[in-house]
C-alpha positions in Angstrom: -132.6 36.6 49.7 -135.1 33.8 50.5 -135.3 31.9 53.7 -134.3 28.8 51.9 -131.0 30.3 50.8 -130.2 31.8 54.1 -130.7 28.6 55.9 -128.3 27.0 53.4 -125.8 29.6 54.3 -126.6 29.4 58.1 -125.9 25.8 57.9 -122.6 25.9 56.4 -119.5 25.5 58.5 -117.7 27.9 56.2 -119.2 30.7 54.0 -116.7 33.4 53.7 -115.3 36.0 51.3 -111.6 36.2 51.3 -109.3 38.9 49.9 -106.3 37.2 48.3 -103.3 38.6 46.4 -103.5 36.8 43.2 -100.8 37.7 40.7 -100.3 41.0 42.3 -103.9 42.0 42.3 -106.1 41.8 45.5 -109.3 39.8 44.5 -112.4 38.5 46.3 -112.9 34.8 46.5 -115.8 33.0 48.2 -115.3 29.7 50.1 -118.3 27.9 51.0 -119.1 24.4 52.2 -121.1 22.5 54.9 -118.1 20.7 56.5 -114.5 22.0 56.7 -113.5 18.4 56.5 -114.8 18.0 52.7 -112.6 17.9 49.7 -112.2 21.3 48.0 -113.3 22.1 44.5 -111.6 25.2 43.0 -113.8 26.5 40.1 -112.3 28.0 36.9 -114.8 29.6 34.8 -115.2 30.1 31.0 -115.1 33.1 28.8 -112.6 34.7 29.3 -114.6 36.9 31.7 -117.8 34.9 32.2 -118.2 33.9 35.8 -121.3 31.7 35.5 -122.8 29.3 36.9 -120.3 29.4 39.9 -119.3 32.9 41.0 -118.6 35.1 44.1 -122.3 36.2 43.9 -123.9 32.5 44.2 -123.5 32.1 48.2 -126.1 29.7 49.3 -127.1 28.8 45.8 -125.8 25.5 45.2 -126.5 23.3 48.3 -126.0 20.1 46.4 -122.2 20.9 45.8 -121.6 22.7 49.1 -123.1 19.8 51.1 -120.3 17.6 49.5 -117.6 19.9 48.9 -115.7 23.1 49.9 -116.5 25.2 47.0 -114.0 27.8 46.0 -115.8 30.5 43.7 -113.4 32.9 42.1 -114.5 35.7 39.6 -111.4 35.9 37.5 -109.7 39.4 37.4 -111.6 41.4 35.0 -115.2 40.3 35.5 -118.0 39.9 38.4 -116.8 41.2 41.6 -113.2 41.6 40.5 -113.9 43.7 37.4 -110.8 45.2 36.2 -109.7 46.5 32.7 -107.8 43.6 30.9 -105.6 45.2 28.4 -103.4 43.6 25.9 -100.5 43.2 28.5 -102.4 40.1 30.0 -101.5 36.9 28.6 -102.7 33.4 29.4 -99.6 32.9 31.7 -100.8 35.7 33.8 -104.1 33.8 34.7 -102.1 30.6 35.3 -100.1 32.3 37.6 -103.2 33.8 39.5 -104.6 30.3 39.5 -101.7 28.9 41.1 -101.6 31.6 43.7 -105.2 30.9 44.3 -104.3 27.2 45.0 -101.4 28.4 47.4 -103.8 30.5 49.3 -106.4 28.0 49.8 -103.8 25.3 50.9 -102.8 27.7 53.6 -106.3 27.6 55.1 -107.0 24.1 54.5 -103.5 22.2 54.6 -104.9 18.7 55.1 -107.9 18.9 52.5 -107.7 17.5 49.1 -107.8 20.0 46.5 -109.5 19.7 43.0 -110.1 21.8 40.1 -113.3 22.2 38.1 -112.8 23.9 34.8 -115.1 25.0 32.0 -114.0 26.2 28.5 -111.5 29.0 29.0 -111.1 27.8 32.5 -110.1 24.5 31.1 -106.9 26.2 29.4 -105.9 27.3 32.9 -106.5 23.9 34.4 -104.4 21.9 31.8 -101.3 24.2 32.6 -101.9 24.3 36.4 -102.2 20.5 36.4 -98.6 20.2 35.7 -97.3 23.1 37.6 -99.3 22.3 40.8 -99.4 18.6 40.5 -98.1 18.1 44.0 -100.8 20.0 45.6 -103.9 19.4 43.2 -105.3 15.9 43.5 -107.4 15.9 40.2 -109.1 18.0 37.5 -112.7 17.7 36.2 -113.1 19.7 32.7 -116.1 20.4 31.0 -115.8 21.7 27.4 -111.9 21.3 27.3 -110.1 23.4 24.9 -107.3 21.4 23.1 -106.4 23.1 19.7 -107.9 24.6 16.8 -111.0 26.4 18.6 -113.5 27.8 16.0 -111.1 27.2 13.2 -111.4 23.4 12.4 -113.2 21.5 9.9 -116.2 20.5 12.1 -117.0 24.1 12.6 -117.0 24.8 8.9 -118.9 21.7 7.9 -121.6 22.5 10.4 -122.2 25.9 9.3 -122.2 24.9 5.5 -124.8 22.3 6.2 -126.9 25.2 8.3 -129.5 27.9 7.0 -126.5 30.5 7.5 -126.8 33.2 4.9 -124.1 32.9 2.3 -122.8 36.4 2.9 -122.1 35.4 6.5 -120.6 32.1 5.3 -118.1 33.7 3.0 -116.8 36.1 5.6 -116.2 33.1 7.8 -114.6 31.2 5.1 -112.0 34.1 4.6 -111.3 34.2 8.3 -108.5 32.0 10.0 -106.7 32.0 13.3 -104.1 34.6 11.9 -106.2 37.2 10.7 -109.6 36.8 12.8 -110.6 40.2 14.4 -112.8 40.4 17.4 -115.7 41.4 15.2 -115.3 38.1 13.0 -114.9 35.9 16.0 -118.3 37.4 17.4 -119.8 36.4 13.9 -118.5 32.9 14.1 -119.9 32.6 17.8 -123.1 34.1 17.1 -123.6 32.0 13.8 -122.8 28.7 15.8 -125.3 29.8 18.4 -128.0 30.5 16.0 -127.7 27.9 13.1 -126.1 25.0 15.0 -126.2 23.0 18.2 -122.6 23.8 18.9 -123.2 25.9 22.1 -126.7 25.0 23.1 -128.2 21.6 21.8 -132.1 22.4 21.2 -132.9 18.8 22.4 -131.2 18.7 25.7 -132.6 19.6 29.1 -131.9 23.4 29.8 -130.3 24.4 32.9 -132.4 26.8 35.2 -130.7 30.1 34.0 -133.5 32.2 35.3 -133.1 31.0 38.8 -129.3 31.5 38.6 -129.8 35.0 37.3 -132.3 35.8 40.0 -130.2 34.3 42.6 -127.2 36.5 41.6 -129.4 39.7 41.4 -130.5 38.8 45.3 -126.9 37.7 46.3 -125.8 39.1 49.7 -122.3 39.7 48.1 -123.0 41.1 44.7 -123.7 44.6 43.9 -125.7 45.7 40.7 -122.3 46.6 39.0 -121.0 43.1 39.8 -123.8 41.5 38.2 -123.5 43.8 35.0 -119.8 42.7 34.9 -120.8 39.1 34.3 -120.8 40.1 30.6 -120.0 43.7 30.1 -116.6 43.8 31.9 -113.0 44.6 31.6 -112.4 41.8 28.9 -114.3 44.0 26.3 -111.3 45.6 24.8 -108.8 42.8 25.1 -107.5 41.1 22.1 -104.3 39.3 23.6 -106.1 36.4 25.2 -108.0 35.4 22.2 -104.9 35.9 20.0 -103.2 33.2 22.2 -106.2 30.9 22.4 -106.5 30.6 18.8 -103.1 29.3 18.5 -103.0 27.2 21.7 -102.4 23.6 21.4 -102.6 21.6 24.7 -102.2 18.2 23.1 -98.9 17.2 24.7 -99.8 18.7 28.1 -102.9 16.8 28.3 -101.5 13.7 26.8 -99.0 13.5 29.9 -100.9 14.7 32.7 -99.6 13.3 36.0 -102.8 13.5 38.1 -106.3 12.2 37.5 -108.0 14.4 34.7 -111.6 13.9 33.7 -112.9 15.5 30.5 -116.6 15.7 30.2 -117.8 17.0 26.8 -121.1 17.6 25.1 -121.8 15.3 22.2 -122.5 18.4 19.8 -119.6 20.6 20.9 -117.6 21.6 18.3 -116.3 24.7 19.8 -114.0 22.8 22.0 -114.1 19.8 19.9 -115.5 16.6 21.4 -114.1 14.7 18.6 -110.6 15.9 19.4 -111.0 15.3 23.0 -112.1 11.8 22.5 -109.4 11.0 20.1 -106.7 12.4 22.4 -107.8 10.4 25.4 -108.2 7.1 23.3 -104.8 7.7 21.9 -102.9 8.7 24.8 -102.3 5.5 26.7 -102.4 7.6 30.0 -104.4 6.1 32.8 -104.7 9.4 34.5 -107.0 10.7 31.5 -110.7 10.0 31.3 -113.5 10.9 28.8 -117.3 11.0 29.0 -119.8 12.2 26.5 -123.1 13.8 27.6 -125.9 13.3 24.8 -127.9 16.2 23.6 -125.6 18.7 24.9 -123.3 21.5 23.4 -120.3 23.6 24.6 -122.7 25.2 27.4 -123.6 22.8 30.2 -127.2 21.8 30.3 -129.2 20.1 33.1 -127.7 16.8 31.9 -124.2 17.9 31.8 -124.5 19.5 35.3 -125.9 16.2 36.6 -122.8 14.4 35.1 -120.6 17.0 36.5 -121.7 16.5 40.0 -121.5 12.7 39.5 -117.8 13.0 38.5 -116.9 15.2 41.2 -118.2 12.6 43.7 -116.3 9.9 41.9 -112.9 11.7 41.6 -113.0 12.8 45.2 -114.5 9.7 46.9 -111.5 7.8 47.3 -109.3 10.7 48.7 -111.6 12.4 51.3 -109.6 15.0 53.4 -107.7 13.8 56.4 -109.5 14.3 59.6 
């Protein structure tokens, strides 16, 4: 760990790992911030099972965020420092319940602070459900790559692949696949083809996030062991089918159209995994003042540098009117 990172940690009023019982499983959660009076941002990462960029291993790595907020980093059960076998008894509701428990635990420590959720991709499914269940405890949500419905199996995905240089054999397999018969092997094929042949995940024209420095920071984390680092990708979700079976059939249109708290959706303009077009149409057609939509150019489903700047900007915006009570 370098001196600059150590100075960031030493300068924070709070930088501590807690052990919380979330859904009946004891899990490690990092809470870090320069001032205990700042608003709280609970991060809900994507995947399922991909705790980046914000994870328990990133103590001292993001001073721009921890200078302005109390950041709560949770590697969801099954990955990172909380690696655990996620079998097919686990459902979306299991993780919604864990998220609700996390909010309750954080509220016990900071009873007077405002609490917000920052979610990405799979995490946005959790934030959508939780925004209703915990609407009296959560003051707002910022979601990036909001999943709404028809993930992977929509006209935009097929159209983009048909216009790409994808080999015909792979395209034929994808055309024969739908949300009812898709296996994990076919889902991996769709994902890999979208990554290789389209801008759905990473826009080739966009500014890239400094992933090397994030990886280096995780490898030198004061909290991660090497096994925790490996469990960012190779983890307890590898044999799970139940979560994806649910995700493929999920439709959050009604829940999001009727949110009772401020809910900001930020999407990349070439994201067709969690369709930007679907998100825009939902917000524009909802007539709900709590919903806002922003689009970031030259950005896919994975946040690049421009998306991260927009995320920080919107975190400031959503919290600035509701600073924590002294």
